[in-house]
C-alpha positions as CSV (number, residue, x, y, z in Angstrom):
1,M,0.2,-0.2,0.4
2,S,0.9,3.5,-0.9
3,A,2.3,6.1,2.0
4,P,-0.8,8.0,1.5
5,G,-3.2,5.2,2.4
6,W,-1.0,4.3,5.5
7,L,-1.0,8.1,6.2
8,Q,-4.9,8.5,5.9
9,I,-5.6,5.4,8.0
10,G,-3.0,6.6,10.5
11,F,-4.6,10.1,10.7
12,T,-8.0,8.7,10.8
13,L,-7.2,6.5,14.0
14,L,-5.6,9.3,15.6
15,A,-8.4,11.5,15.5
16,I,-10.7,8.9,16.7
17,F,-8.5,8.4,19.7
18,L,-8.0,12.1,20.1
19,L,-11.6,13.1,20.1
20,S,-12.9,10.1,22.1
21,I,-11.4,11.4,25.4
22,P,-12.8,14.7,25.4
23,A,-15.9,13.6,23.9
24,G,-16.0,10.6,26.5
25,R,-15.4,13.2,29.2
26,Y,-18.3,15.5,28.1
27,M,-20.7,12.7,28.1
28,A,-19.7,11.1,31.7
29,R,-20.7,15.2,32.8
30,V,-23.9,15.1,30.8
31,V,-25.0,11.9,32.3
32,M,-23.8,12.4,35.9
33,G,-25.7,15.4,35.8
34,Q,-22.7,18.0,36.3
35,R,-22.2,21.2,35.3
36,T,-21.1,22.0,31.7
37,P,-20.4,25.1,30.0
38,F,-23.7,24.9,28.0
39,D,-26.2,24.5,30.4
40,R,-27.3,28.1,30.2
41,F,-28.4,27.1,26.6
42,F,-29.7,23.8,27.0
43,D,-31.4,23.6,30.3
44,P,-34.6,25.4,28.9
45,I,-34.7,23.2,26.0
46,D,-34.5,20.1,28.3
47,N,-37.0,21.8,30.9
48,A,-39.6,22.5,28.3
49,I,-39.5,18.9,26.8
50,Y,-39.6,17.7,30.6
51,F,-43.2,19.1,30.7
52,L,-44.1,18.0,28.0
53,I,-43.2,14.3,29.2
54,G,-44.7,15.1,33.1
55,R,-42.5,16.5,35.5
56,N,-43.5,13.7,37.9
57,V,-42.3,11.2,35.4
58,V,-38.8,12.7,34.6
59,S,-38.1,13.1,38.1
60,Q,-38.7,9.7,40.0
61,A,-35.9,7.4,41.0
62,M,-36.2,4.1,38.5
63,N,-34.7,0.9,39.5
64,W,-33.6,-1.8,36.7
65,K,-36.8,-2.8,36.3
66,V,-38.6,0.6,35.9
67,Y,-36.1,1.9,33.6
68,T,-36.1,-1.1,31.3
69,L,-39.9,-1.1,31.0
70,H,-39.8,2.5,30.3
71,M,-37.3,2.2,27.6
72,L,-39.3,-0.8,25.8
73,A,-42.7,1.0,26.1
74,T,-41.1,4.3,24.7
75,N,-39.4,2.4,22.0
76,M,-42.4,0.4,20.9
77,A,-44.8,3.4,20.7
78,M,-42.2,4.8,18.3
79,T,-42.1,1.6,16.4
80,L,-45.6,1.8,15.8
81,I,-45.5,5.2,14.9
82,I,-42.7,4.6,12.2
83,F,-44.6,1.5,10.8
84,A,-47.7,3.7,10.3
85,I,-45.5,6.1,8.4
86,F,-44.2,3.6,6.0
87,L,-47.5,1.7,5.3
88,F,-49.7,5.0,5.2
89,Q,-46.8,7.2,3.1
90,D,-49.1,8.0,0.1
91,H,-51.3,9.5,2.2
92,L,-48.9,11.8,3.8
93,P,-47.3,15.4,2.8
94,L,-44.0,15.9,1.4
95,N,-44.6,13.3,-1.3
96,P,-44.0,15.1,-4.3
97,L,-43.1,12.1,-6.6
98,G,-45.9,9.7,-5.4
99,F,-44.1,7.2,-3.8
100,H,-46.9,4.4,-2.4
101,G,-46.8,3.2,0.9
102,M,-44.7,0.3,1.9
103,E,-45.9,-3.5,1.8
104,A,-46.7,-4.8,5.3
105,F,-43.7,-7.2,5.8
106,Q,-41.3,-4.9,4.3
107,A,-42.6,-2.0,6.6
108,F,-42.7,-4.4,9.7
109,N,-38.9,-5.2,8.8
110,E,-38.0,-1.1,8.5
111,A,-39.6,-0.2,11.7
112,I,-38.0,-2.6,13.6
113,S,-34.6,-1.9,11.8
114,F,-34.7,1.7,12.6
115,I,-35.9,1.7,15.9
116,T,-33.1,-0.5,16.9
117,N,-30.2,1.2,15.6
118,T,-30.0,-1.4,13.0
119,N,-31.0,0.6,9.8
120,W,-31.4,-2.5,7.6
121,Q,-32.3,-1.3,4.0
122,S,-34.4,-3.8,2.0
123,Y,-35.0,-1.0,-0.4
124,S,-33.6,2.1,-2.3
125,G,-34.4,5.1,-0.4
126,E,-34.3,7.7,-3.0
127,T,-36.9,5.5,-5.4
128,T,-38.8,4.4,-2.3
129,L,-39.5,6.9,0.4
130,S,-40.9,10.6,0.2
131,N,-39.2,13.3,2.1
132,F,-41.5,13.1,5.1
133,S,-40.6,9.4,5.5
134,Q,-37.1,10.1,5.3
135,M,-37.2,12.7,8.0
136,G,-40.1,11.6,10.1
137,A,-39.3,7.2,10.0
138,I,-35.7,7.4,9.2
139,T,-33.7,10.5,10.5
140,F,-36.1,10.7,13.8
141,P,-35.5,7.1,14.9
142,M,-31.6,7.6,14.0
143,F,-31.4,10.1,17.3
144,T,-33.8,7.8,19.5
145,S,-32.4,4.5,18.6
146,S,-28.7,6.1,19.3
147,A,-29.9,7.5,22.7
148,T,-31.5,4.3,23.7
149,G,-28.4,2.4,23.8
150,F,-26.2,4.8,25.1
151,V,-28.6,5.5,28.2
152,V,-29.0,1.8,28.8
153,A,-25.4,1.5,29.2
154,M,-25.3,4.6,31.4
155,A,-27.6,2.8,33.8
156,W,-25.5,-0.2,34.0
157,I,-22.6,1.8,34.8
158,R,-24.3,3.2,37.5
159,A,-25.5,-0.5,39.1
160,F,-21.6,-0.3,40.0
161,T,-21.6,3.0,42.0
162,V,-24.9,3.4,43.5
163,T,-25.1,2.8,47.2
164,D,-29.1,2.6,47.5
165,G,-29.5,-1.4,46.7
166,G,-30.1,-0.2,43.0
167,A,-33.6,1.8,43.9
168,D,-32.0,4.7,41.8
169,L,-30.1,3.7,38.5
170,G,-31.4,7.1,37.0
171,N,-34.3,8.3,35.0
172,F,-34.6,6.9,31.5
173,Y,-36.5,10.4,30.0
174,R,-34.1,12.6,31.8
175,D,-31.0,10.3,30.3
176,F,-32.6,10.0,27.1
177,I,-33.3,13.6,26.6
178,R,-30.2,15.0,27.7
179,F,-28.1,12.8,25.3
180,I,-30.3,13.9,22.3
181,T,-30.1,17.7,23.2
182,R,-26.8,18.0,24.5
183,V,-24.9,15.4,22.5
184,L,-26.6,14.3,19.4
185,I,-28.5,17.5,18.1
186,P,-25.7,20.2,18.6
187,V,-23.0,17.9,16.9
188,C,-25.4,17.1,13.8
189,F,-26.3,20.3,13.3
190,I,-22.5,21.5,12.9
191,V,-21.8,18.7,11.0
192,A,-24.7,18.9,8.5
193,L,-23.4,22.8,7.7
194,V,-19.9,21.4,7.2
195,F,-21.2,18.9,4.9
196,I,-23.3,21.0,2.9
197,A,-20.1,23.3,2.5
198,Q,-18.6,20.5,1.0
199,G,-20.9,19.8,-1.6
200,S,-23.5,17.6,0.2
201,V,-27.5,18.3,-1.0
202,Q,-29.8,19.9,1.7
203,T,-33.4,20.5,0.4
204,L,-36.8,19.9,0.5
205,D,-37.5,19.7,-3.3
206,A,-37.6,16.2,-4.5
207,S,-35.6,16.2,-7.9
208,V,-33.8,18.2,-10.0
209,T,-33.3,18.0,-14.0
210,A,-29.5,17.9,-15.2
211,H,-28.9,18.5,-18.9
212,T,-26.3,15.9,-20.0
213,L,-23.3,16.5,-22.4
214,Q,-25.2,13.9,-24.9
215,G,-28.1,16.6,-24.8
216,A,-30.3,14.2,-23.1
217,D,-32.3,15.5,-19.6
218,Q,-31.4,13.3,-16.5
219,T,-33.4,13.4,-13.3
220,I,-31.6,13.4,-10.3
221,I,-33.2,12.7,-6.6
222,V,-32.1,15.1,-4.0
223,G,-34.1,15.7,-0.5
224,P,-32.5,16.2,3.1
225,V,-29.5,14.3,2.5
226,A,-27.1,16.4,4.6
227,S,-29.1,16.3,7.9
228,Q,-29.8,12.7,7.8
229,G,-26.2,12.0,6.8
230,A,-25.0,13.7,10.1
231,I,-26.7,11.6,12.4
232,E,-26.6,8.4,10.3
233,L,-22.8,8.2,11.1
234,F,-22.7,10.4,14.6
235,G,-25.4,7.9,16.0
236,T,-23.7,4.5,14.4
237,N,-27.1,4.4,12.5
238,G,-25.8,3.5,9.1
239,G,-29.0,3.9,6.6
240,G,-28.2,6.0,3.9
241,F,-30.6,8.3,2.1
242,Y,-29.4,6.7,-1.4
243,N,-29.3,3.1,-2.2
244,V,-25.3,3.2,-2.4
245,N,-25.1,5.1,0.8
246,A,-21.9,6.8,1.4
247,A,-20.5,6.1,-2.0
248,H,-23.1,8.8,-3.5
249,P,-21.3,12.1,-4.0
250,F,-24.5,13.9,-2.9
251,Q,-24.3,12.2,0.7
252,N,-20.2,11.8,0.7
253,P,-18.9,14.3,-1.7
254,T,-14.9,14.6,-1.1
255,P,-12.3,12.6,0.6
256,L,-12.5,15.2,3.7
257,T,-16.2,14.1,4.5
258,N,-14.8,10.5,4.0
259,I,-12.4,10.9,6.8
260,I,-15.1,13.0,8.8
261,L,-17.4,10.0,8.5
262,M,-15.2,7.5,9.5
263,V,-14.5,9.8,12.7
264,L,-17.9,10.6,13.1
265,M,-18.9,6.6,13.4
266,A,-16.3,5.8,16.0
267,V,-16.1,8.8,18.2
268,L,-19.1,8.0,20.4
269,P,-18.7,4.3,21.0
270,A,-15.2,4.5,21.7
271,G,-16.0,7.8,23.8
272,I,-18.2,5.7,26.1
273,V,-15.1,3.7,27.3
274,V,-13.6,6.6,28.5
275,S,-17.2,8.1,30.2
276,F,-16.9,4.6,32.2
277,G,-13.7,5.4,33.5
278,E,-15.1,8.9,34.8
279,M,-18.3,7.5,36.1
280,I,-16.2,4.5,38.5
281,G,-13.3,6.6,38.9
282,N,-10.9,4.4,37.6
283,R,-9.5,5.6,34.1
284,R,-7.0,2.6,34.5
285,Q,-10.0,0.2,34.2
286,A,-11.2,2.0,31.3
287,G,-7.9,2.4,29.7
288,V,-7.5,-1.5,29.9
289,L,-10.9,-2.2,28.1
290,Y,-10.1,1.0,25.6
291,G,-6.6,-1.2,25.0
292,I,-8.4,-4.1,24.2
293,M,-11.1,-2.9,21.8
294,G,-8.3,-1.0,20.0
295,A,-6.3,-3.8,19.6
296,L,-9.1,-5.6,18.0
297,V,-9.7,-2.7,15.8
298,V,-5.9,-2.5,14.4
299,L,-6.0,-6.7,14.2
300,F,-9.2,-6.9,12.0
301,L,-8.0,-3.4,10.1
302,L,-5.0,-5.0,8.6
303,V,-6.5,-8.5,7.7
304,C,-9.3,-5.9,5.7
305,V,-6.5,-3.8,4.2
306,I,-3.7,-5.7,3.1
307,P,-5.2,-8.4,1.5
308,E,-7.5,-6.1,-0.4
309,Q,-4.5,-4.0,-1.8
310,S,-2.6,-7.4,-2.9
311,G,-5.8,-8.3,-5.2
312,T,-7.0,-11.4,-6.8
313,P,-4.6,-14.0,-7.6
314,I,-6.6,-15.1,-10.7
315,L,-6.3,-12.0,-12.6
316,S,-2.3,-11.9,-11.5
317,H,-2.0,-15.6,-13.0
318,A,-3.8,-14.2,-15.9
319,G,-1.1,-11.6,-16.6
320,L,-3.1,-8.4,-15.1
321,E,-0.9,-6.2,-13.4
322,S,-2.2,-6.3,-9.8
323,A,0.6,-4.2,-8.0
324,A,0.0,-0.3,-7.2
325,S,2.1,1.7,-9.7
326,S,1.8,5.8,-11.1
327,G,-0.8,4.5,-13.8
328,Q,-3.0,2.3,-11.7
329,P,-4.0,1.8,-7.8
330,G,-3.3,-2.0,-8.2
331,G,-5.3,-4.2,-5.8
332,N,-8.7,-5.4,-5.8
333,M,-10.8,-2.3,-7.1
334,E,-14.0,-4.0,-8.0
335,G,-16.9,-2.2,-6.2
336,K,-14.7,0.5,-4.9
337,E,-15.2,4.3,-5.4
338,V,-12.3,5.6,-7.4
339,R,-12.1,9.0,-5.3
340,F,-11.8,6.9,-2.2
341,G,-9.4,4.1,-3.4
342,I,-8.8,0.9,-1.8
343,S,-7.4,2.1,1.5
344,G,-10.1,4.9,2.3
345,S,-12.8,2.1,1.2
346,A,-11.4,-0.7,3.1
347,L,-10.6,1.8,5.9
348,F,-14.5,2.6,5.9
349,A,-15.7,-1.0,5.7
350,D,-13.6,-1.9,8.7
351,I,-14.7,0.9,10.7
352,T,-18.1,0.4,9.8
353,T,-18.4,-3.0,10.8
354,A,-16.0,-2.5,13.8
355,F,-18.2,0.0,15.2
356,T,-21.6,-1.6,13.8
357,T,-22.6,1.5,11.9
358,G,-23.7,0.0,8.8
359,A,-22.9,3.0,6.4
360,V,-20.8,1.8,3.2
361,N,-18.8,3.7,0.9
362,S,-18.0,0.5,-1.4
363,A,-19.6,-2.9,-2.3
364,H,-18.7,-5.2,0.5
365,D,-19.8,-8.1,-1.8
366,S,-17.1,-7.3,-4.0
367,Y,-14.4,-7.6,-1.1
368,T,-11.8,-10.6,-1.6
369,P,-12.7,-13.5,1.2
370,L,-10.3,-12.3,4.2
371,P,-11.7,-8.7,4.2
372,G,-15.2,-10.4,4.1
373,I,-14.1,-12.6,7.4
374,T,-13.1,-9.3,9.0
375,M,-16.5,-7.9,8.3
376,L,-18.3,-10.7,9.7
377,G,-16.2,-11.4,12.3
378,Q,-16.3,-7.9,14.2
379,M,-20.3,-8.2,13.9
380,M,-20.2,-11.5,15.3
381,L,-18.2,-10.1,18.2
382,Q,-20.0,-7.2,18.4
383,C,-17.6,-6.0,20.9
384,V,-14.9,-4.2,18.7
385,F,-16.0,-1.2,20.1
386,G,-19.2,-2.2,18.6
387,G,-22.3,0.2,18.4
388,K,-23.0,3.0,21.0
389,G,-23.7,1.3,24.3
390,V,-24.5,-2.0,22.9
391,G,-20.9,-2.9,22.1
392,F,-19.6,-1.6,25.4
393,L,-22.0,-3.6,27.1
394,N,-20.9,-6.8,25.1
395,A,-17.4,-6.3,26.1
396,L,-18.2,-6.3,29.4
397,V,-20.1,-9.5,29.3
398,F,-17.0,-11.1,28.1
399,G,-15.2,-9.5,30.6
400,L,-17.4,-10.7,33.4
401,I,-17.0,-14.5,31.9
402,A,-13.1,-13.7,31.8
403,V,-13.3,-12.8,35.9
404,F,-15.6,-15.7,36.6
405,V,-13.3,-18.1,34.7
406,A,-10.0,-16.6,36.1
407,G,-11.4,-16.5,39.4
408,L,-12.0,-20.1,39.5
409,M,-8.3,-20.7,37.9
410,V,-6.5,-18.8,40.6
411,G,-8.9,-20.0,43.5
412,R,-10.0,-16.1,44.3
413,T,-13.5,-14.9,44.5
414,P,-14.7,-13.5,41.0
415,E,-15.1,-9.5,41.6
416,F,-15.7,-6.8,39.3
417,L,-15.5,-3.2,40.3
418,G,-16.1,-4.2,43.9
419,K,-19.2,-6.4,43.0
420,R,-19.1,-10.2,43.4
421,I,-20.0,-12.1,40.2
422,E,-22.1,-15.2,41.4
423,K,-24.4,-17.8,39.9
424,Q,-27.1,-15.4,39.1
425,E,-25.1,-13.1,37.1
426,I,-23.2,-15.5,35.2
427,I,-26.6,-17.3,34.2
428,L,-28.0,-13.7,32.8
429,V,-24.4,-13.2,31.2
430,S,-24.7,-16.5,29.6
431,L,-28.2,-16.1,28.1
432,T,-27.1,-12.3,26.9
433,L,-23.8,-14.1,25.0
434,L,-26.0,-17.3,23.6
435,I,-28.7,-15.3,22.1
436,H,-26.3,-13.8,19.4
437,P,-25.1,-17.0,17.9
438,L,-28.7,-18.3,18.3
439,V,-30.2,-15.5,16.1
440,I,-27.5,-15.7,13.5
441,L,-26.8,-19.4,12.8
442,S,-30.5,-20.6,13.3
443,P,-32.0,-18.5,10.6
444,T,-28.8,-18.8,8.3
445,A,-29.1,-22.6,8.3
446,W,-33.0,-22.8,7.6
447,S,-32.5,-20.3,4.7
448,M,-30.0,-22.5,3.2
449,I,-32.3,-25.4,2.7
450,A,-36.0,-23.4,2.5
451,P,-36.6,-23.2,-1.3
452,Y,-38.1,-19.6,-0.6
453,A,-35.1,-18.6,0.8
454,L,-32.6,-20.1,-1.5
455,S,-34.5,-18.0,-4.6
456,S,-33.1,-14.7,-3.3
457,L,-29.6,-15.8,-3.7
458,G,-27.7,-13.7,-6.2
459,N,-24.8,-16.0,-6.4
460,N,-24.5,-19.9,-5.8
461,G,-22.1,-21.9,-3.6
462,V,-20.1,-20.9,-0.9
463,H,-20.4,-17.2,-1.6
464,G,-24.5,-17.5,-1.5
465,F,-24.1,-19.1,2.2
466,S,-21.6,-16.1,3.1
467,E,-24.2,-13.5,1.9
468,V,-27.0,-15.2,4.1
469,L,-24.7,-15.4,6.9
470,Y,-23.7,-11.9,6.2
471,A,-27.3,-10.9,6.7
472,F,-28.3,-12.2,10.1
473,A,-25.0,-10.9,11.3
474,S,-25.8,-7.8,10.3
475,G,-28.8,-7.9,11.5
476,A,-28.4,-9.5,15.0
477,A,-25.4,-6.7,15.3
478,D,-27.2,-3.6,15.0
479,N,-25.2,-3.1,11.8
480,G,-27.6,-3.0,8.6
481,S,-24.9,-3.4,6.0
482,A,-25.0,-6.1,3.5
483,F,-23.5,-8.4,0.8
484,A,-25.7,-7.1,-2.0
485,G,-26.0,-9.9,-3.9
486,L,-28.7,-11.1,-1.8
487,N,-32.4,-10.2,-2.6
488,S,-34.0,-9.7,0.9
489,N,-36.8,-7.7,0.1
490,T,-38.8,-10.6,0.2
491,A,-41.8,-12.0,2.6
492,W,-39.1,-14.5,4.1
493,F,-36.0,-12.0,4.5
494,N,-38.1,-9.2,5.7
495,L,-40.1,-11.1,8.3
496,A,-37.2,-13.3,9.6
497,L,-34.5,-10.2,9.3
498,G,-37.1,-8.1,11.5
499,V,-37.6,-11.0,14.0
500,V,-33.5,-11.5,14.2
501,I,-33.4,-7.5,14.7
502,F,-35.7,-7.5,17.5
503,I,-34.3,-10.7,19.4
504,G,-30.9,-9.4,18.9
505,R,-31.6,-6.0,20.5
506,Y,-34.1,-6.2,23.3
507,P,-33.8,-9.7,25.4
508,P,-30.0,-9.0,25.7
509,I,-30.8,-5.5,27.0
510,I,-33.2,-6.9,29.5
511,F,-30.6,-9.7,30.8
512,L,-27.9,-7.1,31.3
513,M,-30.2,-4.7,32.9
514,G,-31.1,-7.6,34.9
515,V,-27.4,-8.0,36.1
516,A,-27.3,-4.2,36.8
517,G,-30.2,-4.9,39.2
518,S,-28.2,-7.9,40.9
519,V,-25.2,-6.4,41.5
520,A,-26.4,-3.0,42.2
521,Q,-28.1,-5.1,45.4
522,K,-24.6,-5.9,46.8
523,P,-22.3,-3.8,49.0
524,T,-18.9,-2.8,47.3
525,T,-16.2,-5.1,48.6
526,P,-13.2,-3.0,49.1
527,P,-9.8,-4.4,47.2
528,T,-7.7,-6.8,49.3
529,T,-4.4,-8.8,48.6
530,S,-7.0,-11.8,47.6
531,T,-8.5,-9.7,45.0
532,L,-8.3,-10.3,41.4
533,R,-7.4,-7.3,39.7
534,T,-9.2,-6.5,36.7
535,D,-7.3,-3.0,35.6
536,T,-4.0,-4.6,34.7
537,L,-2.1,-5.7,31.5
538,R,-2.2,-8.9,32.6
539,F,-6.1,-9.5,32.9
540,G,-6.6,-7.4,29.8
541,V,-4.8,-9.9,27.9
542,F,-6.8,-12.4,29.5
543,W,-9.7,-10.6,28.5
544,L,-9.0,-10.3,24.9
545,A,-8.3,-13.6,24.8
546,T,-11.5,-14.5,26.1
547,I,-13.2,-12.4,23.4
548,L,-11.3,-14.5,20.9
549,I,-11.5,-17.8,21.9
550,V,-15.4,-17.6,22.7
551,G,-16.0,-16.0,19.3
552,A,-14.0,-18.4,17.7
553,L,-15.4,-21.4,19.1
554,T,-19.0,-20.3,18.3
555,F,-18.8,-18.8,15.0
556,F,-15.7,-20.7,13.3
557,P,-17.7,-23.5,11.7
558,A,-19.9,-20.9,10.2
559,L,-17.2,-19.0,8.6
560,V,-15.5,-22.4,7.3
561,L,-18.6,-23.2,5.4
562,G,-18.3,-19.6,3.9
563,P,-15.7,-16.7,3.6
564,I,-12.7,-19.5,4.6
565,A,-13.9,-21.6,1.8
566,E,-14.1,-18.7,-0.4
567,F,-10.4,-17.9,0.3
568,F,-9.0,-21.0,-0.3
569,A,-11.2,-21.6,-3.8
570,M,-9.4,-18.3,-4.6
571,K,-6.1,-19.4,-3.9
572,A,-7.0,-22.7,-6.1
573,G,-8.0,-20.2,-8.8
574,L,-11.6,-21.3,-8.7
575,T,-14.3,-19.3,-9.4
576,F,-18.1,-19.1,-8.1
């Protein structure tokens, strides 16, 4: 790879690291109710929203059950609203192109997808949704789904710091509103202006007519693209206004915006780890977790970028030049946007699956097998930083398992942050961990034998299997990207993916909030010489090994049937 390519990768990762620290500390102050420099401006906005919700509701202390119940009820109410907008789009305003309402199965799929921060799209946005739907059913839940994942993580952290037995893990509505008004909206407003200055589109017009050099007229769809693109990436959502997402010049117009998009999708998930350290008063513990996640990002990044730059051996054997030179970029440029090249595309693909955003600036289906393993692996682990809040909690799930196993191995009481980890917590953590492979592997297996599922495959053989595996992994991981050779707009895939997305999102949250309620009731044990410390480099290595080993044992057989088989087939000169 060229020096500019490595420089771009290094600069992007450095920017994410440097911005995540002040972002994490600011978010900690917001969620802990501490003073911030912006309170004079935001307090009246927050208070007005609290008045509309009801001051009695937003002032009450919530234990884990009440907090979770209000979160679920709010999410389900918003899901019904989004479903209705999709279904009755043709009867709603701001629909100058006269788009019809969605079919019921597809509307169900998309409503579940966007309320859960998954943003899986079985449609082309610019030819399916009106401007009203884009704003009311797409952009709106991008804010609320992001906030949901964040506040659940914050309530979970409080369980390790409270001294009231878990009677007050915070108030869902206050956490929810403060994160939206004090973090998401201000940043997205500024970023949208930057995107517009760079050439992104922002209008309520439906289309413009361009006169081509050949003398023909071309209709170009436009709309509120910049405002949606800002929260799409900053909220780790991923659903784009256009079908080609961040490869479209109206959505991602320049190499500068390409870097901004990558930094945006990573800064909050990385910042939450910093917030964690501030809230528990132990930056060293947060540093260990940040190091684990950062090491995974770099490891998977190298596996994604280097093989893609090496290209396809079959083409090299055919006499085609695959090495980068002054006349060509080399490597595998299939499915890539020329403006970004291999390094900018592969880096984007790695970050969007590491932070489970789902936005794309290239065709993931066109990557060589090893990068495909990288994308799948990061979504299967779901804690290579992962999505905002959810990825952090999944990393802690592996951490609790590591604590329990390490404690048994060395004969010490398993403790994490001064709280004993016992049978009840391990049962709930194990249920959380098992749901993810269950909702990925089971529907994948069924889809490979059901005729109504097989008819959707764009490719036969092992790559067809990889496409299906990727779809369900993407849905379960709240990601939303796809190997696009699969036609997912069918009754089976709309229904199956909707169910997978729902089960992959809410039951794990419920189980983890149950863990929070359990540990909150326990006294905090001061550390002694017999305490197994979890904020050391040694335990960090064990934590990392737990993630890799458990993930490998869970998903390795499925990867063998898909991208690993593709890799050896490619090396043998086979096509499929």
